[in-house]
C-alpha positions as CSV (number, residue, x, y, z in Angstrom):
1,M,0.0,0.0,0.0
2,T,1.3,3.4,-0.9
3,V,1.1,6.1,1.8
4,Q,0.0,9.5,0.7
5,L,0.7,12.4,2.9
6,D,-2.3,14.8,3.0
7,P,-3.7,14.1,-0.5
8,E,-6.6,16.5,0.1
9,Q,-4.0,19.2,1.1
10,V,-5.8,19.9,4.3
11,E,-2.6,20.7,6.1
12,I,-1.3,23.3,3.6
13,N,-4.7,24.9,3.2
14,L,-4.9,25.4,7.0
15,L,-1.4,26.8,7.1
16,K,-2.2,29.2,4.2
17,D,-5.4,30.3,6.0
18,Y,-3.4,30.9,9.2
19,M,-0.4,32.6,7.6
20,G,-2.4,34.9,5.2
21,S,-0.8,36.4,2.2
22,L,2.8,35.4,1.7
23,V,3.4,37.8,-1.2
24,D,6.7,39.7,-0.8
25,K,7.3,38.1,2.7
26,R,10.5,36.6,4.1
27,I,9.7,33.4,5.8
28,L,11.6,31.2,8.2
29,E,10.3,27.6,8.3
30,I,11.5,25.9,11.4
31,G,11.7,22.1,11.1
32,C,11.2,22.1,7.3
33,G,12.4,18.5,7.0
34,N,12.8,17.5,3.3
35,G,10.9,20.5,2.0
36,R,7.5,18.7,1.6
37,L,5.5,21.7,2.8
38,T,8.0,24.3,1.6
39,W,7.3,23.6,-2.1
40,T,3.6,24.2,-1.6
41,Y,3.8,27.8,-0.5
42,A,7.3,29.1,-1.4
43,G,6.3,30.2,-4.9
44,Q,4.2,33.0,-3.3
45,A,6.9,34.3,-0.9
46,F,9.7,36.7,-1.6
47,Q,12.3,34.5,0.2
48,V,12.1,31.3,2.3
49,V,14.8,29.9,4.7
50,G,14.1,26.4,5.9
51,I,16.0,25.0,8.8
52,D,16.0,21.5,10.3
53,P,18.5,19.8,12.6
54,K,18.4,16.6,10.5
55,A,21.2,16.9,7.9
56,E,19.8,14.1,5.8
57,A,16.4,15.8,5.5
58,I,18.1,19.0,4.4
59,T,20.2,17.1,1.9
60,D,17.0,15.7,0.4
61,A,15.4,19.2,0.4
62,I,18.4,20.7,-1.4
63,E,18.5,17.9,-4.0
64,N,14.7,18.2,-4.7
65,L,14.7,22.0,-4.9
66,P,12.7,22.9,-8.0
67,K,14.7,25.0,-10.4
68,S,12.0,27.7,-10.3
69,M,12.8,28.2,-6.5
70,Q,16.6,28.3,-6.7
71,G,17.8,31.6,-5.3
72,K,14.5,32.1,-3.5
73,V,14.6,29.1,-1.1
74,D,17.6,28.3,1.1
75,F,18.0,25.4,3.5
76,E,20.3,24.9,6.4
77,A,20.9,21.9,8.7
78,C,20.7,23.5,12.2
79,T,18.5,24.1,15.2
80,L,16.7,27.4,15.7
81,E,19.3,28.4,18.3
82,E,22.2,27.6,16.1
83,Y,20.6,29.6,13.2
84,A,20.0,32.6,15.4
85,N,23.6,32.5,16.8
86,Q,25.2,32.1,13.3
87,H,23.0,34.8,11.7
88,Y,22.5,37.2,14.5
89,E,24.1,40.3,12.8
90,A,22.3,39.6,9.5
91,M,19.0,39.1,11.3
92,R,19.3,42.5,13.0
93,H,19.2,44.2,9.6
94,K,17.1,41.8,7.6
95,K,14.2,40.4,9.6
96,F,11.7,37.7,8.8
97,D,8.1,38.7,8.2
98,L,6.8,35.3,9.4
99,A,8.3,32.3,11.2
100,F,6.4,29.1,11.6
101,L,6.8,25.4,12.4
102,S,4.6,22.6,11.5
103,W,5.0,19.1,13.0
104,S,8.1,20.3,14.8
105,L,7.4,20.5,18.5
């Protein structure tokens, strides 16, 4: 039996309702995993940074990054604390409009 993750797109529709318009927004996705959700909304955003502590998931996300999203979506294997520490100066001058996590508690 093949497992389908959210074939009715309930999860992404609820996220879109909650997040509102993503047009021209910089988004930080915490716990992005392999980019499964990232691809469904990133086309609307200005820029997306996806972070996840699992390096293998980030490797998968980078390998499956659609060409249309190259330069718009960046992935990094790290925790939120590591990301904040590594990018503190940049984040002071270039803030995110929205940060969210889904399935990442």
